[in-house]
N, C-alpha and C positions, 0 to 999 in steps of 0.2 A: 553323821548315820546314827540309831539306834542300834538295835541288836538284832529288834525284827527283821530292820530292810538289809542289815549286816549279811542277814540266813537267806535272802531272798535278791541278793544282791547278784552280781552277776559278775566274774572271778576271770583278770585275767593274772599271769605270770610274764614279766618282761627281765633280759640279762643281754648284753653284750659278754661277747666270749675276745678269744682273744685273737688280735689283728692281727693279720698274716701279709708275706709281702709279693709284690704279683709279678711274675717276670719268668724270665726263662731258667730258674730257678731246679734244680734237681731232687726230685722226691719217693719218697722210697716206692708208689704207686709199679701200677708194669702198664705197658701200653703195649702192644704188638705188634712189629708193622715192616717194611722191607728197609727201610736206612733207621740209622736212627736221631734223635733228636739231635739239638746242637742245648745241649745248657747248660750254664755254670754251674762251676764240682761246687761254690760260694754263692751264701745267700750274704751279699753285704749289702745294708742298706742302701747305702750311696747308688747302687745298681739297678733298684726295682723303676719297675714302672707308674709306684704308687702301694701305697697300704687298704687295704678290706677292716672292712671289720662287722662280721657279720650279729645282727643284733633282734634277737626273738623274740615275739610275739604269742607266747600258751595260752589257748581258750579252756580252759580249767573245764565249762560246762561243756563244752561240745569235744575234748578232748581232738584239738585240733592248733594245727599251727602253725607264724606266718611268719618268714625268715625276709628282714630286707638287711641289704653288703651295702657297709658308707663307704667312702673313700678318706674320711675323715676320724677325727678323734670319739672315740663314744661321750658326746659329752648329753648332756641334760635336752638342748633343741634337734640333738638325733633322735634320740630317749623319744622324746616326744615325737617327730618329724613318725617313727612306726608305732607307731603308737595311734597315727593320726591315721597312714594309711590301714595299719588292720581294724580301724573303725569302720573308713570309707569304702573298703573291698571288703569287712566280713563282716563284723559288729553290725554295723546296722543296719544291715540286710536281716539277718540273725534275729537281733536287737531291735525290732521293730518300736517299741514300747520299754522301752528303757530310764530308768529315771536315776540311777546309778550304778558304776564298777567300780569294781573293789581291783586296787590295780598294788599285785605284789613285787615288791622292787629288793633287792639289797643295794646296800650304798656302800661300795667298797669297791674294793683296787683300787691303780693309781688316776684313772682319771673319775673321782668321783664327782660326780652332778650335784648343785648349788638346791637342796631342798626347794628353795623359795624359790628358785629357776623354776624348776621341774614343777610343783603345785601354781603356779603359774600361768604357766601354759601348756596343761595338764585340762585344769581346767575348760578352756576353749574347744579341745578338741570337740566334745558334740553337738556345737552348736554350729 
């Protein structure tokens, strides 16, 4: 991509956040009702129904975000699926003539995606 193309490219920023246990666990939030909900005092992973990982795609040009939640680790495949979902639901309609998309992403964390897998799978998103 040339400098001129980069200056006119659409830009999204993507990131996964911490996985959370899903289940009847106590939390610091407030809920007002007649009877208390039955919850576990401790959040042992073995008692969880699953883990939920939020993955956000932020469209910097439109100041709009789309969050996907998966029940598996934040892998390269999950990242590409979130980007594809954004493109199909929002990006393709908003930017129908886009030929370039600049994706800002970090490669940190314990679930570090393989750059080769990301590059290969992202290349097929707009097709």
